[in-house]
C-alpha atoms as one frame of an Amber mdcrd trajectory, in Angstrom:
protein
   0.000   0.000   0.000   1.372   3.420  -0.902   1.176   6.518   1.256  -1.552
   7.880  -0.987  -4.457   5.702  -2.090  -6.885   6.849  -4.769 -10.535   7.281
  -3.892 -11.379   4.493  -6.322  -9.186   2.053  -4.445 -10.616   3.163  -1.111
 -14.166   2.665  -2.312 -13.388  -0.731  -3.784 -11.832  -1.852  -0.513 -14.819
  -0.572   1.430 -17.039  -2.828  -0.679 -15.072  -5.981  -0.195 -18.072  -8.012
   1.000 -21.203  -9.090  -0.834 -23.400  -7.607   1.896 -21.907  -4.181   1.224
 -22.497  -4.586  -2.513 -26.133  -5.409  -1.862 -26.535  -2.236   0.199 -24.892
  -0.002  -2.439 -27.875   0.529  -4.787 -30.057   1.799  -1.951 -27.324   4.123
  -0.716 -26.532   5.421  -4.179 -30.081   6.500  -4.900 -31.017   7.952  -1.516
 -30.610  11.651  -0.738 -30.329  12.864   2.817 -33.330  15.117   3.176 -36.318
  13.105   4.358 -34.594   9.719   4.124 -31.896   9.767   6.802 -33.457   7.201
   9.095 -34.194   4.752   6.302 -30.607   5.075   5.145 -29.216   4.408   8.595
 -31.462   1.378   9.039 -30.437  -0.140   5.705 -27.203  -1.508   7.109 -27.870
  -1.433  10.851 -27.529  -5.197  11.211 -23.896  -5.016  10.147 -22.944  -2.318
  12.672 -20.625  -3.495  15.422 -19.046  -0.897  17.735 -15.344  -1.591  18.021
 -12.970  -1.357  20.908  -9.399  -0.132  20.765  -8.189  -3.725  20.983  -9.684
  -4.584  17.588  -8.200  -1.757  15.523  -6.408  -3.164  12.451  -2.869  -1.948
  11.726  -2.284   0.890   9.257  -0.904  -1.521   6.659  -4.378  -3.042   6.235
  -6.329   0.200   6.572  -7.342   2.072   3.392  -7.408   5.845   3.638  -4.821
   6.151   6.418  -1.223   7.180   5.916   1.364   4.647   7.016   3.229   5.559
  10.202   6.824   6.634   9.777   9.421   3.918  10.226  13.168   3.533  10.648
  15.095   6.599  11.755  12.111   8.831  10.950  10.230   7.063  13.741  12.449
   8.957  16.184  13.157  12.111  14.184   9.550  13.044  13.424   8.344  13.215
  17.055  11.417  15.268  17.977  10.904  17.621  15.020   7.217  18.038  15.821
   7.876  18.860  19.478  10.502  21.456  18.514   8.221  22.938  15.838   5.099
  23.131  17.987   6.690  24.316  21.244   8.882  26.917  19.539   5.986  28.518
  17.663   3.647  28.330  20.679   6.245  30.104  22.800   6.504  32.814  20.147
   2.717  33.256  20.042   2.554  33.416  23.847   4.804  36.493  23.660   1.847
  38.212  21.963   0.117  38.629  25.348   2.788  40.782  27.061   3.268  42.704
  23.806  -0.428  43.596  23.782  -0.398  44.541  27.470   2.591  46.840  27.012
   0.930  48.600  24.110  -2.479  48.848  25.811  -1.335  50.033  29.255   1.658
  52.266  28.541   1.977  55.556  26.636   2.525  53.462  23.505  -1.260  53.286
  23.241  -1.257  56.866  21.997   0.846  55.812  19.020  -1.666  53.275  17.682
  -5.240  53.701  16.480  -6.533  50.241  17.444  -7.363  48.244  20.567  -4.124
  46.317  21.105  -5.671  43.440  23.081  -8.550  42.823  20.647  -6.296  42.988
  17.606  -3.617  40.932  19.356  -6.101  38.161  20.109  -7.217  38.009  16.482
  -3.622  37.968  15.256  -2.717  35.330  17.837  -5.571  33.046  16.778  -4.695
  33.538  13.119  -1.084  32.645  13.831  -2.053  29.586  15.837  -4.193  28.444
  12.897  -1.054  28.728  10.762   0.761  26.524  13.287  -2.041  23.938  13.028
  -1.901  24.047   9.237   1.826  23.400   9.479   1.260  20.471  11.844  -0.786
  18.808   9.134   1.270  19.918   6.148   4.644  18.847   7.533   3.813  15.914
   9.819   0.544  14.296   8.643  -0.412  15.605   5.170  -4.109  15.565   4.411
  -6.811  17.389   2.469 -10.301  18.658   3.213 -13.090  17.091   1.141 -16.084
  19.368   1.440 -19.663  18.649   0.399 -22.825  20.648   0.992 -26.539  20.153
   1.440 -29.262  22.760   1.020 -26.979  25.109  -0.907 -24.831  24.814  -4.038
 -21.194  23.975  -3.449 -20.082  27.180  -5.186 -22.149  29.160  -2.684 -19.821
  27.940   0.073 -16.548  27.827  -1.880 -15.302  30.192  -4.546 -14.551  28.852
  -7.984 -10.902  29.561  -8.806  -9.299  28.136 -11.967  -5.832  28.816 -10.519
  -6.458  26.880  -7.311  -6.042  23.138  -6.812  -9.079  21.329  -8.208 -10.615
  24.646  -9.266 -11.791  25.550  -5.741 -10.575  28.639  -3.914 -11.456  30.087
  -0.505 -14.515  29.414   1.601 -17.211  32.089   1.562 -18.334  32.471   5.176
 -20.481  35.166   6.802 -18.746  37.666   9.075 -20.493  36.236  12.159 -21.667
  32.649  12.440 -22.390  29.874  14.945 -21.149  26.408  13.966 -21.949  23.014
  15.490 -20.263  19.706  14.717 -20.224  16.070  15.711 -17.304  15.098  17.947
 -15.582  12.030  16.493 -12.129  12.398  18.059  -9.917  15.013  19.689  -8.384
  16.298  16.401 -11.887  17.417  15.299 -11.537  20.985  16.522  -8.085  21.279
  14.938  -9.350  20.395  11.474 -12.412  22.633  11.787 -10.242  25.525  12.932
  -7.853  25.070  10.034 -10.845  24.913   7.669 -11.705  28.489   8.726  -8.194
  29.431   7.557  -9.440  28.964   4.005 -12.268  31.421   4.701  -9.975  33.987
   6.359 -11.972  33.562   9.562  -9.328  31.762  11.615  -8.766  34.839  13.783
 -12.435  34.975  14.794 -12.663  31.537  16.429 -14.445  31.277  19.772 -14.483
  27.710  21.091 -16.172  26.190  24.135 -13.645  23.841  25.757 -13.313  21.659
  28.837 -12.071  23.580  31.858  -9.028  21.306  32.268  -7.579  22.516  28.942
  -6.715  25.963  30.315  -4.174  24.451  32.726  -2.041  22.905  29.952   1.364
  24.606  29.598   1.687  26.868  26.533  -1.426  25.500  24.820  -3.750  26.321
  27.723  -2.165  29.702  28.317  -2.762  30.586  24.693  -6.388  29.466  24.892
  -6.877  31.764  27.889  -5.360  34.693  25.991  -7.721  33.924  23.119 -10.554
  34.335  25.645 -12.163  30.968  24.897 -14.915  29.689  27.191 -13.893  26.910
  29.591 -16.721  24.703  30.820 -16.937  22.590  33.964 -19.944  20.665  32.617
 -22.123  21.918  35.470 -24.811  24.108  33.983 -25.245  26.339  37.029 -21.556
  27.315  36.650 -21.246  27.185  32.881 -24.335  29.284  32.209 -22.838  32.371
  33.811 -19.495  31.854  32.054 -21.184  31.566  28.671 -23.510  34.495  29.349
 -20.639  36.753  30.395 -18.662  35.926  27.264 -21.655  36.322  24.968 -22.438
  39.744  26.423 -19.201  40.994  24.893 -20.036  39.309  21.597 -23.604  40.604
  21.345 -23.557  43.918  23.234 -19.994  44.809  24.163 -16.954  45.965  22.283
 -16.836  42.765  20.202 -20.261  43.301  18.651 -18.856  44.425  15.295 -15.960
  41.961  15.251 -15.971  38.789  13.122 -17.153  35.707  15.009 -16.992  31.961
  14.419 -18.419  30.327  17.538 -17.778  26.578  17.500 -19.728  24.213  19.740
 -19.820  20.410  20.026 -23.328  19.707  21.390 -22.444  16.105  22.269 -20.108
  17.437  24.947 -17.477  14.733  24.461 -16.155  12.306  21.871 -17.875   9.085
  20.824 -16.532   5.925  22.422 -17.567   2.764  24.214 -17.774   4.497  27.577
 -19.645   7.586  26.395 -22.003   5.464  24.310 -22.854   3.434  27.428 -23.507
   6.680  29.314 -25.814   7.803  26.505 -27.834   4.593  26.766 -28.151   5.039
  30.546 -29.255   8.632  30.083 -31.807   7.637  27.435 -33.247   4.979  29.748
 -33.343   7.348  32.716 -35.168  10.063  30.774 -37.602   7.665  29.114 -36.221
   8.258  25.622 -38.194   6.095  23.198 -36.673   7.164  19.892 -33.851   5.650
  17.893 -30.359   6.122  19.312 -27.463   7.162  17.066 -24.673   4.700  16.312
 -21.899   7.015  15.151 -22.775  10.022  17.320 -24.068  10.750  20.797 -27.385
  12.407  21.543 -26.760  16.181  21.559 -27.079  18.263  24.704 -29.705  20.856
  24.036 -29.491  23.382  26.878 -26.192  25.058  25.976 -26.837  25.596  22.273
 -30.391  26.798  22.883 -29.131  29.303  25.464 -26.402  30.548  23.115 -28.770
  31.106  20.199 -31.190  32.950  22.497 -28.409  35.173  23.811 -27.180  35.995
  20.309 -30.488  37.438  19.136 -30.033  40.873  17.574 -26.257  40.408  17.461
 -25.752  40.176  13.676 -25.529  36.373  13.769 -27.892  35.110  11.077 -26.844
  31.536  10.317 -26.234  28.264  12.097 -23.759  26.075  10.216 -23.774  22.328
  10.839 -20.613  20.369  10.050 -20.540  16.583   9.887 -16.960  15.354  10.147
 -15.747  11.975   8.887 -12.210  10.588   8.696 -10.681   8.459   5.978  -9.051
   5.373   7.427 -11.818   4.574   9.914 -13.535   1.305   9.082 -17.250   0.843
   9.359 -18.359   0.155  12.925 -15.187   1.623  14.492 -14.933   4.592  16.788
 -12.585   7.239  15.331 -11.087   7.905  18.767  -9.590   4.395  18.599  -7.892
   5.209  15.297  -6.853   8.871  15.523  -5.684  10.889  18.484  -3.486  13.955
  18.805  -0.410  11.741  18.457  -1.093  11.363  14.730   1.346  14.232  14.183
   4.028  12.281  16.037   3.793   9.098  13.979   2.469  10.549  10.710  -0.387
   8.026  10.551  -3.113  10.555   9.825  -6.143  10.405   7.531  -5.634  11.003
   3.828  -8.813  13.053   3.790 -11.036  14.908   6.262 -14.626  14.896   5.008
 -16.844  17.823   6.023 -20.492  17.893   5.030 -21.861  21.397   5.556 -25.478
  22.409   6.060 -26.761  25.902   6.809 -29.908  27.175   8.501 -31.202  30.710
   8.850 -31.655  31.024  12.611 -34.671  33.350  12.584 -36.738  31.357  10.086
 -35.462  27.758  10.089 -34.330  27.065  13.668 -37.113  26.863  16.312 -35.254
  28.831  18.988 -38.359  30.748  20.100 -40.546  27.634  20.285 -38.960  26.625
  23.591 -36.208  24.262  24.636 -38.320  21.100  24.215 -39.223  21.805  20.593
 -35.698  23.006  19.854 -34.326  19.800  21.396 -36.520  17.648  19.167 -35.356
  19.619  16.131 -31.673  19.318  17.091 -31.950  15.590  17.844 -33.577  15.004
  14.451 -30.652  16.787  12.793 -28.243  14.576  14.736 -29.995  11.434  13.548
 -29.563  12.763  10.009 -25.860  13.182  10.710 -25.803   9.563  11.856 -27.223
   8.502   8.501 -24.624  10.612   6.685 -21.877   8.829   8.594 -23.479   5.441
   7.831 -23.267   6.336   4.171 -19.737   7.693   4.511 -18.363   4.618   6.268
 -20.024   2.454   3.624 -19.078   4.188   0.370 -16.435   6.716   1.428 -18.378
   9.903   0.677 -21.089  12.104   2.153 -22.038  13.488  -1.259 -25.515  12.515
  -2.471 -24.591  11.464  -6.009 -25.526   7.988  -7.182 -22.234   7.315  -8.986
 -18.599   7.907  -8.151 -18.385  10.552 -10.881 -21.405  12.437  -9.527 -20.035
  12.366  -5.998 -16.657  13.642  -7.205 -18.394  16.566  -8.934 -20.172  17.391
  -5.661 -16.931  17.455  -3.640 -14.460  20.309  -3.281 -10.929  19.243  -2.344
  -8.672  21.623  -0.428  -5.116  20.455   0.362  -4.114  21.578   3.850  -1.191
  23.887   3.160   0.039  27.260   4.386  -0.460  29.889   1.688   2.743  31.880
   2.276   5.065  29.935   4.609   7.868  32.532   4.664   5.516  35.408   5.490
   3.272  33.605   7.979   5.938  31.689   9.908   8.228  34.712   9.749   5.559
  36.832  11.444   5.262  34.294  14.273   9.013  34.081  14.826   9.225  37.887
  14.866   6.964  38.258  17.929   9.733  37.722  20.553  11.869  40.333  18.772
   8.928  42.756  18.791   8.586  42.066  22.514  12.241  42.953  23.146  11.987
  46.180  21.115   8.788  47.317  22.861  10.219  46.378  26.263  13.282  48.550
  25.624  11.060  51.458  24.557   8.960  51.159  27.714  12.022  50.919  29.955
  13.586  53.928  28.204  10.390  55.938  28.743  10.440  55.140  32.434  14.151
  55.896  32.627  15.117  52.387  33.682
C-alpha cells in the first residue's frame, strides 16, 4: 500500500463483501433530506461498535497514511515537538506585547485596541501553526460537500487553485456546530476556517481542564475561549458573560466563528454506554445514534437565544468523517493527537456542511423542548450521513462515483505563504524585546 491511495481504491476496498455490494444501490439513490433514518437502518444489522483492541494496523487500513518507520520514527516526534513548542512560545509572547501597548503611553501611538487585535492575530497565527502540523507531519486534504446550498455558494470557484476551488465564503459572524468524532476534530475545523480567512475569529467552548495545559492552555486563555466545567449552574454564567461581549460589548462588530460540540465529548464505548443510561433514565423512546451521541440541548439553545439581535444570522452544521476509519469503528480508537508524532493521519477529512437561517429555520423561540426535538432530528440525520460515509467513502448525495466527485471540493491543507506567515510568528519575541526597551527607556530604567 502506498502513502496515498486513490478514492477508487478506497471505495473498492470498502465494498469488499457481498453484503456491502447489496446495500450499495439503496445508498446510491437515496438523498439525505427526508430519508436519513431509512438510510441508517439499511445496514444497521452489520454495525458493530469496536474497541481499541480490535483496531487493524495501518498496513491493512485504506485511507490512512502509514506511520513513519526507521530513523524517521524517532526524528519526526522530535521535530514536531521542537516545531510546535517553539511557535507556541513565540505566540505566547503576543500577550505581554499587547499589554505593554495597551497600558503604557505606547497606546497613543496606535489607532486600534491592542488586546482585541492581538487576540485576532494570535488566533490567526495559531491556525497557521495547526496548518503546518498537518502539512509537515501528517499531510491531508479537506473534502467538502454541501446540502441545502450549491457547493459554489460555500466555496469560490478559482481556476488557478487546486481542483478549481478557492477560498470558503463564510459570513462575518456565524455559529457552527459539529459532531465530535475524536480530539483532532476541533483542529481540522479551525484550520478549515483558515481557508475562509476567519481563523482569527474563532471562539471555542472547551473543557475547563484545557486551560491548565502549559503553553497551549495559556494561549487558549489569551484567546478568551470559554472553559466549561460541565455543570450548567456554573457554565451558564461563564457563557452568558462571554456572549455579552459578543452581542452587546466591544466585540459586537468583530468577526465571530463560535464553535460548539453539542455532544459534549467524543464518541466511544464508555460515552455510548452513558448515553444509553441517560436515554433509559429520561424515558427516551426514539432511535439512538450509532456514530454520534445524543446532543445536549441546553447550551446551544441558550447561546442562540443570547445571540439574538447580534448580527448572527446563520447556524452552520458540520458533519466530520475521517478516511481510514472502518465501518463500525470509533474514530477515537484510530486517531488521536499523536497522529502528528507518527504521521499516521487520515488522507482526507470529510466535512459535510449544512446551513440554517436562525430566525426562520431554527425553532429557537418555540422553547427548549421543541428546539431539542429539532436538534436531535438533525443529529440522527448526521448519523445517517456517517453510515453512508463509512459504507461508500463519501457524504455526497450522487448515485455514482463521478457524480459524488463533482459534488466534492478538495482543499489540500497547506500554508499559503510559509515565509511570510511563519516569519511573522518568529518575529513576535523580537517585537517584545523592542517594545520592552522602549517602555524601559520611557520610564528611565
